[in-house]
The first five atom37 places (N, CA, C, CB, O) and aatype in JSON, in Angstrom:
{
  "aatype": [12, 14, 10, 6, 10, 9, 0, 7, 0, 9, 15, 7, 10, 0, 7, 13, 9, 13, 11, 0, 8, 0, 2, 0, 9, 3, 7, 10, 1, 15, 19, 0, 6, 10, 5, 9, 11, 5, 5, 12, 0, 0, 3, 5, 10, 0, 2, 15, 0, 0, 6, 1, 15, 15, 14, 17, 0, 1, 11, 19, 10, 0, 13, 12, 19, 9, 7, 16, 13, 19, 4, 7, 10, 10, 19, 19, 0, 13, 0, 2, 9, 14, 19, 15, 9, 19, 15, 6, 2, 7, 7, 11, 15, 9, 10, 17, 7, 9, 9, 11, 17, 7, 7, 7, 12, 11, 19, 16, 19, 0, 5, 7, 13, 19, 10, 14, 3, 17, 16, 7, 17, 19, 9, 15, 16, 19, 10, 7, 13, 13, 10, 7, 16, 7, 0, 0, 11, 14, 19, 1],
  "atom_mask": [
    [1, 1, 1, 1, 1],
    [1, 1, 1, 1, 1],
    [1, 1, 1, 1, 1],
    [1, 1, 1, 1, 1],
    [1, 1, 1, 1, 1],
    [1, 1, 1, 1, 1],
    [1, 1, 1, 1, 1],
    [1, 1, 1, 0, 1],
    [1, 1, 1, 1, 1],
    [1, 1, 1, 1, 1],
    [1, 1, 1, 1, 1],
    [1, 1, 1, 0, 1],
    [1, 1, 1, 1, 1],
    [1, 1, 1, 1, 1],
    [1, 1, 1, 0, 1],
    [1, 1, 1, 1, 1],
    [1, 1, 1, 1, 1],
    [1, 1, 1, 1, 1],
    [1, 1, 1, 1, 1],
    [1, 1, 1, 1, 1],
    [1, 1, 1, 1, 1],
    [1, 1, 1, 1, 1],
    [1, 1, 1, 1, 1],
    [1, 1, 1, 1, 1],
    [1, 1, 1, 1, 1],
    [1, 1, 1, 1, 1],
    [1, 1, 1, 0, 1],
    [1, 1, 1, 1, 1],
    [1, 1, 1, 1, 1],
    [1, 1, 1, 1, 1],
    [1, 1, 1, 1, 1],
    [1, 1, 1, 1, 1],
    [1, 1, 1, 1, 1],
    [1, 1, 1, 1, 1],
    [1, 1, 1, 1, 1],
    [1, 1, 1, 1, 1],
    [1, 1, 1, 1, 1],
    [1, 1, 1, 1, 1],
    [1, 1, 1, 1, 1],
    [1, 1, 1, 1, 1],
    [1, 1, 1, 1, 1],
    [1, 1, 1, 1, 1],
    [1, 1, 1, 1, 1],
    [1, 1, 1, 1, 1],
    [1, 1, 1, 1, 1],
    [1, 1, 1, 1, 1],
    [1, 1, 1, 1, 1],
    [1, 1, 1, 1, 1],
    [1, 1, 1, 1, 1],
    [1, 1, 1, 1, 1],
    [1, 1, 1, 1, 1],
    [1, 1, 1, 1, 1],
    [1, 1, 1, 1, 1],
    [1, 1, 1, 1, 1],
    [1, 1, 1, 1, 1],
    [1, 1, 1, 1, 1],
    [1, 1, 1, 1, 1],
    [1, 1, 1, 1, 1],
    [1, 1, 1, 1, 1],
    [1, 1, 1, 1, 1],
    [1, 1, 1, 1, 1],
    [1, 1, 1, 1, 1],
    [1, 1, 1, 1, 1],
    [1, 1, 1, 1, 1],
    [1, 1, 1, 1, 1],
    [1, 1, 1, 1, 1],
    [1, 1, 1, 0, 1],
    [1, 1, 1, 1, 1],
    [1, 1, 1, 1, 1],
    [1, 1, 1, 1, 1],
    [1, 1, 1, 1, 1],
    [1, 1, 1, 0, 1],
    [1, 1, 1, 1, 1],
    [1, 1, 1, 1, 1],
    [1, 1, 1, 1, 1],
    [1, 1, 1, 1, 1],
    [1, 1, 1, 1, 1],
    [1, 1, 1, 1, 1],
    [1, 1, 1, 1, 1],
    [1, 1, 1, 1, 1],
    [1, 1, 1, 1, 1],
    [1, 1, 1, 1, 1],
    [1, 1, 1, 1, 1],
    [1, 1, 1, 1, 1],
    [1, 1, 1, 1, 1],
    [1, 1, 1, 1, 1],
    [1, 1, 1, 1, 1],
    [1, 1, 1, 1, 1],
    [1, 1, 1, 1, 1],
    [1, 1, 1, 0, 1],
    [1, 1, 1, 0, 1],
    [1, 1, 1, 1, 1],
    [1, 1, 1, 1, 1],
    [1, 1, 1, 1, 1],
    [1, 1, 1, 1, 1],
    [1, 1, 1, 1, 1],
    [1, 1, 1, 0, 1],
    [1, 1, 1, 1, 1],
    [1, 1, 1, 1, 1],
    [1, 1, 1, 1, 1],
    [1, 1, 1, 1, 1],
    [1, 1, 1, 0, 1],
    [1, 1, 1, 0, 1],
    [1, 1, 1, 0, 1],
    [1, 1, 1, 1, 1],
    [1, 1, 1, 1, 1],
    [1, 1, 1, 1, 1],
    [1, 1, 1, 1, 1],
    [1, 1, 1, 1, 1],
    [1, 1, 1, 1, 1],
    [1, 1, 1, 1, 1],
    [1, 1, 1, 0, 1],
    [1, 1, 1, 1, 1],
    [1, 1, 1, 1, 1],
    [1, 1, 1, 1, 1],
    [1, 1, 1, 1, 1],
    [1, 1, 1, 1, 1],
    [1, 1, 1, 1, 1],
    [1, 1, 1, 1, 1],
    [1, 1, 1, 0, 1],
    [1, 1, 1, 1, 1],
    [1, 1, 1, 1, 1],
    [1, 1, 1, 1, 1],
    [1, 1, 1, 1, 1],
    [1, 1, 1, 1, 1],
    [1, 1, 1, 1, 1],
    [1, 1, 1, 1, 1],
    [1, 1, 1, 0, 1],
    [1, 1, 1, 1, 1],
    [1, 1, 1, 1, 1],
    [1, 1, 1, 1, 1],
    [1, 1, 1, 0, 1],
    [1, 1, 1, 1, 1],
    [1, 1, 1, 0, 1],
    [1, 1, 1, 1, 1],
    [1, 1, 1, 1, 1],
    [1, 1, 1, 1, 1],
    [1, 1, 1, 1, 1],
    [1, 1, 1, 1, 1],
    [1, 1, 1, 1, 1]
  ],
  "atom_positions": [
    [[-109.88, 113.58, -49.73], [-108.76, 113.35, -50.59], [-108.08, 112.05, -50.14], [-107.76, 114.55, -50.58], [-107.8, 111.88, -48.95]],
    [[-107.83, 111.14, -51.08], [-107.22, 109.87, -50.68], [-105.8, 110.06, -50.17], [-107.23, 108.9, -51.87], [-105.07, 110.97, -50.58]],
    [[-105.44, 109.18, -49.27], [-104.12, 109.23, -48.64], [-103.01, 108.97, -49.66], [-104.03, 108.21, -47.51], [-101.93, 109.55, -49.55]],
    [[-103.27, 108.11, -50.64], [-102.26, 107.82, -51.65], [-101.93, 109.06, -52.49], [-102.73, 106.67, -52.56], [-100.79, 109.27, -52.88]],
    [[-102.94, 109.88, -52.76], [-102.74, 111.09, -53.54], [-101.88, 112.1, -52.77], [-104.09, 111.73, -53.92], [-100.99, 112.74, -53.34]],
    [[-102.15, 112.23, -51.47], [-101.36, 113.14, -50.62], [-99.92, 112.65, -50.54], [-101.98, 113.24, -49.2], [-98.99, 113.44, -50.66]],
    [[-99.74, 111.33, -50.33], [-98.39, 110.77, -50.25], [-97.64, 110.94, -51.56], [-98.46, 109.28, -49.87], [-96.44, 111.22, -51.55]],
    [[-98.32, 110.77, -52.68], [-97.69, 110.95, -53.99], [-97.28, 112.39, -54.23], [0.0, 0.0, 0.0], [-96.21, 112.66, -54.78]],
    [[-98.15, 113.34, -53.81], [-97.82, 114.75, -53.98], [-96.63, 115.14, -53.12], [-99.03, 115.63, -53.63], [-95.74, 115.86, -53.58]],
    [[-96.6, 114.67, -51.87], [-95.47, 114.96, -50.98], [-94.2, 114.33, -51.52], [-95.75, 114.44, -49.55], [-93.14, 114.96, -51.5]],
    [[-94.29, 113.11, -52.02], [-93.13, 112.43, -52.58], [-92.61, 113.16, -53.82], [-93.49, 110.99, -52.94], [-91.4, 113.31, -53.99]],
    [[-93.53, 113.62, -54.67], [-93.12, 114.37, -55.86], [-92.46, 115.69, -55.5], [0.0, 0.0, 0.0], [-91.47, 116.09, -56.1]],
    [[-93.02, 116.38, -54.5], [-92.44, 117.64, -54.05], [-91.06, 117.42, -53.43], [-93.37, 118.32, -53.03], [-90.13, 118.18, -53.69]],
    [[-90.92, 116.37, -52.61], [-89.62, 116.07, -52.01], [-88.6, 115.72, -53.09], [-89.74, 114.91, -51.0], [-87.45, 116.14, -53.01]],
    [[-89.01, 114.95, -54.09], [-88.1, 114.62, -55.19], [-87.66, 115.86, -55.95], [0.0, 0.0, 0.0], [-86.5, 115.99, -56.32]],
    [[-88.61, 116.79, -56.18], [-88.27, 118.03, -56.87], [-87.27, 118.85, -56.06], [-89.53, 118.86, -57.13], [-86.31, 119.38, -56.62]],
    [[-87.48, 118.95, -54.75], [-86.58, 119.73, -53.89], [-85.19, 119.1, -53.88], [-87.14, 119.81, -52.45], [-84.2, 119.82, -54.0]],
    [[-85.1, 117.78, -53.73], [-83.79, 117.11, -53.7], [-83.07, 117.24, -55.05], [-83.97, 115.63, -53.33], [-81.85, 117.4, -55.09]],
    [[-83.83, 117.16, -56.15], [-83.22, 117.3, -57.47], [-82.7, 118.73, -57.67], [-84.24, 116.93, -58.59], [-81.61, 118.92, -58.22]],
    [[-83.47, 119.73, -57.23], [-83.03, 121.12, -57.34], [-81.77, 121.36, -56.5], [-84.15, 122.08, -56.9], [-80.86, 122.07, -56.92]],
    [[-81.73, 120.75, -55.31], [-80.56, 120.88, -54.44], [-79.35, 120.22, -55.1], [-80.84, 120.25, -53.05], [-78.25, 120.77, -55.06]],
    [[-79.53, 119.06, -55.69], [-78.43, 118.36, -56.37], [-77.93, 119.18, -57.56], [-78.87, 116.96, -56.83], [-76.72, 119.23, -57.8]],
    [[-78.84, 119.81, -58.3], [-78.41, 120.65, -59.42], [-77.63, 121.87, -58.94], [-79.62, 121.11, -60.24], [-76.65, 122.27, -59.57]],
    [[-78.05, 122.47, -57.82], [-77.33, 123.61, -57.27], [-75.93, 123.22, -56.83], [-78.11, 124.22, -56.1], [-74.98, 123.95, -57.07]],
    [[-75.81, 122.07, -56.17], [-74.49, 121.59, -55.73], [-73.61, 121.31, -56.94], [-74.64, 120.31, -54.86], [-72.41, 121.61, -56.91]],
    [[-74.17, 120.73, -57.98], [-73.4, 120.44, -59.19], [-72.92, 121.75, -59.83], [-74.26, 119.63, -60.18], [-71.79, 121.81, -60.32]],
    [[-73.76, 122.77, -59.85], [-73.35, 124.06, -60.39], [-72.22, 124.68, -59.58], [0.0, 0.0, 0.0], [-71.27, 125.22, -60.15]],
    [[-72.32, 124.6, -58.26], [-71.25, 125.12, -57.41], [-69.94, 124.35, -57.63], [-71.66, 125.04, -55.93], [-68.86, 124.95, -57.62]],
    [[-70.04, 123.04, -57.82], [-68.84, 122.24, -58.05], [-68.17, 122.65, -59.36], [-69.19, 120.75, -58.07], [-66.94, 122.76, -59.42]],
    [[-68.98, 122.86, -60.4], [-68.38, 123.25, -61.68], [-67.77, 124.64, -61.61], [-69.44, 123.2, -62.8], [-66.73, 124.89, -62.22]],
    [[-68.38, 125.56, -60.86], [-67.8, 126.89, -60.68], [-66.48, 126.8, -59.92], [-68.78, 127.82, -59.94], [-65.51, 127.48, -60.26]],
    [[-66.45, 125.96, -58.88], [-65.22, 125.79, -58.11], [-64.11, 125.19, -58.97], [-65.48, 124.9, -56.89], [-62.96, 125.59, -58.85]],
    [[-64.45, 124.24, -59.83], [-63.45, 123.66, -60.73], [-62.89, 124.7, -61.69], [-64.05, 122.49, -61.51], [-61.69, 124.73, -61.94]],
    [[-63.77, 125.56, -62.23], [-63.31, 126.62, -63.12], [-62.41, 127.62, -62.39], [-64.5, 127.36, -63.73], [-61.41, 128.07, -62.95]],
    [[-62.76, 127.96, -61.16], [-61.93, 128.88, -60.39], [-60.57, 128.27, -60.08], [-62.63, 129.26, -59.09], [-59.56, 128.97, -60.11]],
    [[-60.54, 126.98, -59.79], [-59.26, 126.31, -59.53], [-58.4, 126.32, -60.79], [-59.48, 124.85, -59.04], [-57.19, 126.56, -60.71]],
    [[-59.01, 126.07, -61.95], [-58.26, 126.11, -63.21], [-57.73, 127.52, -63.48], [-59.14, 125.65, -64.38], [-56.58, 127.67, -63.91]],
    [[-58.54, 128.54, -63.25], [-58.1, 129.9, -63.46], [-56.96, 130.26, -62.51], [-59.26, 130.87, -63.28], [-56.01, 130.93, -62.91]],
    [[-57.05, 129.82, -61.26], [-55.99, 130.11, -60.29], [-54.7, 129.41, -60.67], [-56.42, 129.69, -58.88], [-53.62, 129.97, -60.51]],
    [[-54.81, 128.18, -61.18], [-53.61, 127.47, -61.62], [-52.95, 128.19, -62.8], [-53.95, 126.01, -62.01], [-51.73, 128.28, -62.85]],
    [[-53.75, 128.69, -63.73], [-53.2, 129.44, -64.87], [-52.55, 130.74, -64.39], [-54.3, 129.75, -65.89], [-51.48, 131.1, -64.89]],
    [[-53.17, 131.44, -63.44], [-52.59, 132.68, -62.91], [-51.3, 132.39, -62.17], [-53.59, 133.39, -61.98], [-50.34, 133.16, -62.28]],
    [[-51.26, 131.3, -61.4], [-50.03, 130.92, -60.7], [-48.91, 130.61, -61.68], [-50.28, 129.72, -59.79], [-47.76, 130.99, -61.46]],
    [[-49.24, 129.92, -62.76], [-48.23, 129.57, -63.76], [-47.69, 130.85, -64.43], [-48.83, 128.61, -64.81], [-46.49, 130.96, -64.65]],
    [[-48.57, 131.8, -64.75], [-48.12, 133.06, -65.33], [-47.23, 133.84, -64.36], [-49.32, 133.91, -65.73], [-46.22, 134.41, -64.76]],
    [[-47.62, 133.87, -63.09], [-46.82, 134.59, -62.1], [-45.45, 133.94, -61.92], [-47.56, 134.65, -60.76], [-44.44, 134.63, -61.78]],
    [[-45.42, 132.61, -61.92], [-44.14, 131.92, -61.77], [-43.23, 132.17, -62.97], [-44.35, 130.42, -61.59], [-42.03, 132.39, -62.8]],
    [[-43.79, 132.14, -64.18], [-42.96, 132.38, -65.35], [-42.49, 133.84, -65.41], [-43.73, 132.03, -66.63], [-41.38, 134.11, -65.86]],
    [[-43.32, 134.77, -64.95], [-42.9, 136.18, -64.91], [-41.81, 136.38, -63.87], [-44.09, 137.09, -64.6], [-40.89, 137.16, -64.09]],
    [[-41.91, 135.68, -62.75], [-40.87, 135.8, -61.72], [-39.54, 135.23, -62.2], [-41.31, 135.1, -60.43], [-38.48, 135.73, -61.82]],
    [[-39.59, 134.21, -63.02], [-38.35, 133.64, -63.56], [-37.7, 134.58, -64.56], [-38.63, 132.29, -64.23], [-36.47, 134.61, -64.67]],
    [[-38.5, 135.37, -65.3], [-37.95, 136.27, -66.31], [-37.39, 137.54, -65.71], [-38.99, 136.62, -67.32], [-36.43, 138.11, -66.25]],
    [[-37.94, 138.02, -64.61], [-37.56, 139.33, -64.09], [-36.36, 139.22, -63.15], [-38.74, 139.98, -63.37], [-36.1, 138.19, -62.54]],
    [[-35.67, 140.33, -63.06], [-34.52, 140.43, -62.16], [-34.86, 141.45, -61.07], [-33.22, 140.84, -62.94], [-35.15, 142.6, -61.39]],
    [[-34.82, 141.04, -59.8], [-35.18, 142.0, -58.75], [-34.16, 143.13, -58.63], [-35.3, 141.29, -57.41], [-34.51, 144.22, -58.18]],
    [[-32.92, 142.89, -59.03], [-31.91, 143.93, -58.92], [-32.14, 145.04, -59.92], [-30.53, 143.34, -59.12], [-31.83, 146.2, -59.64]],
    [[-32.68, 144.72, -61.08], [-32.94, 145.75, -62.09], [-33.96, 146.76, -61.57], [-33.43, 145.11, -63.4], [-33.79, 147.96, -61.75]],
    [[-35.02, 146.28, -60.94], [-36.02, 147.2, -60.39], [-35.43, 148.05, -59.27], [-37.23, 146.42, -59.88], [-35.72, 149.24, -59.17]],
    [[-34.62, 147.44, -58.42], [-34.03, 148.19, -57.31], [-33.07, 149.25, -57.81], [-33.31, 147.25, -56.36], [-33.07, 150.38, -57.3]],
    [[-32.24, 148.9, -58.8], [-31.31, 149.89, -59.35], [-32.08, 151.03, -59.99], [-30.36, 149.23, -60.38], [-31.72, 152.2, -59.82]],
    [[-33.12, 150.71, -60.73], [-33.94, 151.74, -61.36], [-34.61, 152.63, -60.31], [-34.99, 151.1, -62.27], [-34.68, 153.85, -60.49]],
    [[-35.1, 152.04, -59.24], [-35.74, 152.83, -58.18], [-34.75, 153.78, -57.54], [-36.34, 151.9, -57.11], [-35.07, 154.95, -57.31]],
    [[-33.55, 153.3, -57.24], [-32.56, 154.17, -56.61], [-32.06, 155.24, -57.58], [-31.4, 153.35, -56.09], [-31.67, 156.32, -57.15]],
    [[-32.05, 154.95, -58.87], [-31.69, 155.98, -59.85], [-32.75, 157.08, -59.88], [-31.53, 155.35, -61.25], [-32.41, 158.26, -59.93]],
    [[-34.02, 156.7, -59.85], [-35.08, 157.69, -59.87], [-35.05, 158.54, -58.6], [-36.45, 157.02, -60.03], [-35.15, 159.76, -58.67]],
    [[-34.92, 157.89, -57.45], [-34.87, 158.63, -56.19], [-33.62, 159.51, -56.14], [-34.89, 157.66, -54.99], [-33.69, 160.66, -55.71]],
    [[-32.48, 158.98, -56.58], [-31.24, 159.77, -56.6], [-31.35, 160.97, -57.51], [0.0, 0.0, 0.0], [-30.88, 162.05, -57.17]],
    [[-31.97, 160.79, -58.66], [-32.17, 161.92, -59.58], [-33.08, 162.96, -58.95], [-32.76, 161.45, -60.92], [-32.86, 164.16, -59.09]],
    [[-34.1, 162.49, -58.26], [-35.04, 163.41, -57.61], [-34.31, 164.24, -56.55], [-36.21, 162.63, -56.97], [-34.45, 165.46, -56.52]],
    [[-33.54, 163.58, -55.68], [-32.84, 164.27, -54.61], [-31.73, 165.14, -55.17], [-32.27, 163.27, -53.59], [-31.58, 166.3, -54.78]],
    [[-30.94, 164.59, -56.11], [-29.84, 165.37, -56.7], [-30.37, 166.57, -57.47], [-28.99, 164.49, -57.63], [-29.77, 167.64, -57.43]],
    [[-31.49, 166.4, -58.16], [-32.09, 167.52, -58.87], [-32.5, 168.64, -57.93], [0.0, 0.0, 0.0], [-32.3, 169.81, -58.25]],
    [[-33.06, 168.28, -56.78], [-33.43, 169.31, -55.8], [-32.19, 170.01, -55.25], [-34.22, 168.68, -54.65], [-32.21, 171.22, -55.04]],
    [[-31.12, 169.25, -55.02], [-29.89, 169.86, -54.5], [-29.24, 170.79, -55.53], [-28.9, 168.77, -54.07], [-28.76, 171.86, -55.18]],
    [[-29.24, 170.37, -56.8], [-28.66, 171.22, -57.85], [-29.43, 172.53, -57.95], [-28.66, 170.49, -59.21], [-28.84, 173.6, -58.04]],
    [[-30.74, 172.44, -57.94], [-31.56, 173.65, -58.01], [-31.36, 174.5, -56.77], [-33.05, 173.28, -58.17], [-31.37, 175.73, -56.86]],
    [[-31.16, 173.88, -55.61], [-31.0, 174.64, -54.37], [-29.69, 175.41, -54.35], [-31.07, 173.7, -53.17], [-29.68, 176.57, -53.95]],
    [[-28.6, 174.8, -54.78], [-27.29, 175.45, -54.68], [-26.95, 176.29, -55.91], [-26.22, 174.42, -54.47], [-25.98, 177.05, -55.86]],
    [[-27.69, 176.18, -56.98], [-27.41, 176.95, -58.19], [-28.22, 178.24, -58.23], [-27.7, 176.12, -59.44], [-28.12, 179.0, -59.2]],
    [[-29.01, 178.51, -57.21], [-29.86, 179.7, -57.14], [-30.75, 179.84, -58.37], [-29.0, 180.94, -56.99], [-30.91, 180.93, -58.91]],
    [[-31.31, 178.74, -58.79], [-32.28, 178.74, -59.89], [-33.66, 178.96, -59.27], [-32.23, 177.39, -60.73], [-34.04, 178.23, -58.35]],
    [[-34.41, 179.95, -59.74], [-35.72, 180.19, -59.14], [-36.69, 179.04, -59.45], [-36.31, 181.53, -59.65], [-36.71, 178.49, -60.55]],
    [[-37.48, 178.71, -58.46], [-38.45, 177.63, -58.58], [-39.84, 178.25, -58.46], [-38.23, 176.53, -57.49], [-40.12, 179.0, -57.53]],
    [[-40.71, 177.92, -59.41], [-42.08, 178.44, -59.38], [-43.01, 177.33, -58.91], [-42.52, 178.97, -60.78], [-43.01, 176.22, -59.45]],
    [[-43.8, 177.65, -57.9], [-44.78, 176.7, -57.39], [-46.16, 177.29, -57.66], [-44.57, 176.42, -55.84], [-46.5, 178.37, -57.18]],
    [[-46.94, 176.57, -58.43], [-48.28, 177.04, -58.78], [-49.28, 176.28, -57.91], [-48.59, 176.82, -60.32], [-49.3, 175.05, -57.91]],
    [[-50.1, 177.01, -57.19], [-51.11, 176.38, -56.34], [-52.44, 177.11, -56.55], [-50.69, 176.41, -54.84], [-52.48, 178.23, -57.05]],
    [[-53.49, 176.46, -56.18], [-54.82, 177.03, -56.36], [-55.28, 177.69, -55.08], [-55.83, 175.95, -56.81], [-55.24, 177.08, -54.01]],
    [[-55.71, 178.95, -55.19], [-56.29, 179.64, -54.05], [-57.71, 179.15, -53.85], [-56.25, 181.18, -54.24], [-58.48, 179.07, -54.81]],
    [[-58.04, 178.84, -52.64], [-59.4, 178.39, -52.38], [-60.36, 179.57, -52.39], [0.0, 0.0, 0.0], [-60.2, 180.51, -51.6]],
    [[-61.32, 179.54, -53.24], [-62.34, 180.58, -53.28], [-63.52, 180.19, -52.4], [0.0, 0.0, 0.0], [-63.43, 179.27, -51.58]],
    [[-64.59, 180.9, -52.58], [-65.8, 180.6, -51.82], [-66.82, 180.0, -52.77], [-66.36, 181.87, -51.12], [-66.83, 180.3, -53.96]],
    [[-67.67, 179.16, -52.24], [-68.7, 178.55, -53.07], [-69.95, 178.28, -52.24], [-68.19, 177.24, -53.72], [-69.9, 178.15, -51.02]],
    [[-71.06, 178.21, -52.95], [-72.32, 177.83, -52.32], [-72.97, 176.76, -53.17], [-73.27, 179.06, -52.14], [-72.56, 176.51, -54.3]],
    [[-73.97, 176.14, -52.63], [-74.7, 175.07, -53.31], [-73.76, 173.95, -53.74], [-75.46, 175.61, -54.53], [-73.76, 173.55, -54.9]],
    [[-72.98, 173.46, -52.81], [-72.09, 172.32, -53.01], [-71.1, 172.53, -54.14], [-72.89, 171.08, -53.27], [-70.77, 171.59, -54.86]],
    [[-70.63, 173.76, -54.31], [-69.63, 174.06, -55.32], [-70.17, 174.39, -56.69], [0.0, 0.0, 0.0], [-69.39, 174.52, -57.64]],
    [[-71.48, 174.53, -56.82], [-72.04, 174.86, -58.13], [-71.75, 176.32, -58.48], [-73.58, 174.59, -58.15], [-71.39, 176.64, -59.61]],
    [[-71.91, 177.2, -57.5], [-71.64, 178.63, -57.7], [-70.36, 178.96, -56.94], [-72.85, 179.52, -57.22], [-70.28, 178.81, -55.73]],
    [[-69.34, 179.42, -57.7], [-68.04, 179.73, -57.09], [-67.65, 181.16, -57.41], [-66.95, 178.74, -57.6], [-68.01, 181.7, -58.46]],
    [[-66.91, 181.78, -56.52], [-66.33, 183.09, -56.78], [-65.02, 183.2, -56.01], [-67.3, 184.22, -56.38], [-64.8, 182.51, -55.02]],
    [[-64.17, 184.07, -56.5], [-62.86, 184.26, -55.88], [-61.93, 183.13, -56.25], [0.0, 0.0, 0.0], [-62.22, 182.32, -57.13]],
    [[-60.81, 183.08, -55.58], [-59.85, 182.0, -55.81], [-59.01, 182.27, -57.04], [0.0, 0.0, 0.0], [-58.78, 183.42, -57.41]],
    [[-58.56, 181.22, -57.66], [-57.69, 181.33, -58.83], [-56.35, 180.68, -58.56], [0.0, 0.0, 0.0], [-56.16, 180.02, -57.54]],
    [[-55.45, 180.89, -59.48], [-54.13, 180.28, -59.35], [-53.18, 181.27, -58.69], [-53.59, 179.84, -60.73], [-53.22, 182.47, -58.97]],
    [[-52.33, 180.77, -57.81], [-51.33, 181.59, -57.13], [-49.96, 181.03, -57.47], [-51.56, 181.61, -55.57], [-49.72, 179.83, -57.33]],
    [[-49.06, 181.88, -57.92], [-47.7, 181.47, -58.29], [-46.75, 182.01, -57.24], [-47.31, 181.98, -59.72], [-46.72, 183.22, -56.98]],
    [[-45.97, 181.12, -56.65], [-44.97, 181.49, -55.67], [-43.6, 181.2, -56.27], [-45.17, 180.74, -54.32], [-43.34, 180.07, -56.69]],
    [[-42.74, 182.18, -56.31], [-41.38, 182.0, -56.82], [-40.44, 181.99, -55.63], [-40.99, 183.14, -57.85], [-40.44, 182.91, -54.81]],
    [[-39.64, 180.93, -55.53], [-38.71, 180.78, -54.42], [-37.35, 180.35, -54.94], [-39.25, 179.77, -53.39], [-37.23, 179.82, -56.04]],
    [[-36.33, 180.6, -54.13], [-34.99, 180.13, -54.45], [-34.49, 179.33, -53.26], [-34.02, 181.31, -54.79], [-34.85, 179.61, -52.12]],
    [[-33.66, 178.34, -53.54], [-33.13, 177.51, -52.48], [-33.72, 176.11, -52.54], [0.0, 0.0, 0.0], [-34.18, 175.66, -53.59]],
    [[-33.7, 175.45, -51.42], [-34.16, 174.07, -51.33], [-35.66, 174.08, -51.08], [-33.39, 173.28, -50.21], [-36.09, 174.31, -49.95]],
    [[-36.44, 173.82, -52.11], [-37.9, 173.9, -52.03], [-38.47, 172.49, -52.08], [-38.48, 174.77, -53.18], [-38.25, 171.75, -53.03]],
    [[-39.21, 172.14, -51.04], [-39.89, 170.85, -51.01], [-41.39, 171.09, -50.96], [-39.42, 169.99, -49.8], [-41.91, 171.55, -49.94]],
    [[-42.09, 170.79, -52.03], [-43.55, 170.94, -52.0], [-44.18, 169.92, -51.05], [-44.15, 170.78, -53.42], [-43.52, 168.99, -50.57]],
    [[-45.46, 170.11, -50.78], [-46.17, 169.22, -49.87], [-46.23, 167.79, -50.39], [-47.58, 169.73, -49.63], [-46.24, 166.84, -49.6]],
    [[-46.26, 167.63, -51.7], [-46.45, 166.31, -52.29], [-45.15, 165.54, -52.49], [-47.15, 166.45, -53.6], [-45.18, 164.45, -53.07]],
    [[-44.01, 166.05, -52.04], [-42.72, 165.38, -52.27], [-42.69, 164.0, -51.62], [-41.58, 166.23, -51.73], [-42.24, 163.04, -52.24]],
    [[-43.14, 163.9, -50.4], [-43.14, 162.61, -49.7], [-44.01, 161.58, -50.39], [0.0, 0.0, 0.0], [-43.66, 160.4, -50.45]],
    [[-45.14, 162.02, -50.92], [-46.04, 161.11, -51.62], [-45.41, 160.62, -52.92], [-47.38, 161.79, -51.91], [-45.58, 159.46, -53.3]],
    [[-44.68, 161.5, -53.61], [-44.01, 161.08, -54.86], [-42.96, 160.03, -54.56], [-43.38, 162.3, -55.57], [-42.87, 159.02, -55.25]],
    [[-42.15, 160.27, -53.55], [-41.09, 159.31, -53.21], [-41.68, 157.98, -52.79], [-40.2, 159.87, -52.08], [-41.21, 156.93, -53.22]],
    [[-42.71, 158.0, -51.95], [-43.31, 156.73, -51.51], [-44.0, 156.01, -52.66], [-44.3, 156.97, -50.38], [-44.02, 154.78, -52.68]],
    [[-44.57, 156.75, -53.61], [-45.21, 156.11, -54.76], [-44.18, 155.44, -55.65], [-46.01, 157.13, -55.57], [-44.38, 154.31, -56.1]],
    [[-43.07, 156.12, -55.92], [-42.02, 155.54, -56.75], [-41.42, 154.32, -56.07], [-40.93, 156.58, -57.06], [-41.2, 153.29, -56.71]],
    [[-41.14, 154.43, -54.79], [-40.6, 153.28, -54.06], [-41.59, 152.12, -54.05], [-40.25, 153.66, -52.62], [-41.2, 150.97, -54.24]],
    [[-42.85, 152.42, -53.84], [-43.87, 151.37, -53.84], [-44.01, 150.7, -55.19], [0.0, 0.0, 0.0], [-44.25, 149.5, -55.27]],
    [[-43.85, 151.48, -56.27], [-43.98, 150.91, -57.61], [-42.79, 150.02, -57.95], [-44.1, 152.02, -58.65], [-42.97, 148.92, -58.46]],
    [[-41.59, 150.49, -57.66], [-40.4, 149.75, -58.06], [-40.0, 148.66, -57.07], [-39.27, 150.7, -58.24], [-39.53, 147.59, -57.49]],
    [[-40.16, 148.89, -55.79], [-39.68, 147.93, -54.79], [-40.79, 147.1, -54.17], [-38.94, 148.66, -53.71], [-40.5, 146.16, -53.43]],
    [[-42.01, 147.42, -54.44], [-43.12, 146.68, -53.85], [-43.82, 147.54, -52.83], [0.0, 0.0, 0.0], [-43.23, 148.47, -52.28]],
    [[-45.09, 147.23, -52.59], [-45.88, 148.1, -51.7], [-45.43, 148.02, -50.26], [-47.35, 147.73, -51.79], [-45.67, 148.95, -49.49]],
    [[-44.79, 146.94, -49.86], [-44.35, 146.83, -48.47], [-43.14, 147.71, -48.17], [0.0, 0.0, 0.0], [-42.84, 147.96, -47.0]],
    [[-42.42, 148.18, -49.2], [-41.22, 148.96, -48.98], [-41.52, 150.41, -48.66], [-40.32, 148.88, -50.18], [-40.73, 151.07, -47.99]],
    [[-42.64, 150.91, -49.13], [-42.97, 152.33, -48.93], [-44.33, 152.45, -48.28], [-42.95, 153.1, -50.28], [-45.35, 152.08, -48.85]],
    [[-44.32, 152.98, -47.06], [-45.57, 153.24, -46.37], [-45.55, 154.7, -45.95], [-45.77, 152.29, -45.13], [-44.72, 155.09, -45.13]],
    [[-46.45, 155.52, -46.5], [-46.42, 156.93, -46.18], [-46.73, 157.18, -44.71], [-47.42, 157.69, -47.05], [-47.55, 156.49, -44.1]],
    [[-46.06, 158.15, -44.16], [-46.27, 158.53, -42.76], [-47.46, 159.46, -42.7], [-45.0, 159.21, -42.15], [-47.54, 160.43, -43.45]],
    [[-48.4, 159.17, -41.82], [-49.59, 160.01, -41.69], [-49.63, 160.65, -40.35], [-50.86, 159.21, -41.91], [-50.56, 161.39, -40.05]]
  ]
}
């Protein structure tokens, strides 16, 4: 095989590889430009939303919801209004829960200051929604 043919084939292959690499870099550049444009649009939307909103309105609303929650529990506690708590009794199952028996719903009627297990989660969720996620961190 002549040396010129080998050199031409190697040169053609090298040109193909460099051209493919240049096309890949160009594609990455265009994707980066699109992402920068999208981020600028998102920043502009966030800035305009921050200008429209009032942080005090969310805080007042959050404290109203929490106050209603706490005051509602106190009113029920001191008015001797019965509170019904419905919970599920754990039954038995086999085959990863496909076949179940026993269990069912259990209703507990109580009077006084009743705090279900999920009360802390409700308060932290409401605080996190209205005041931001950094304001409410559930205790584990």
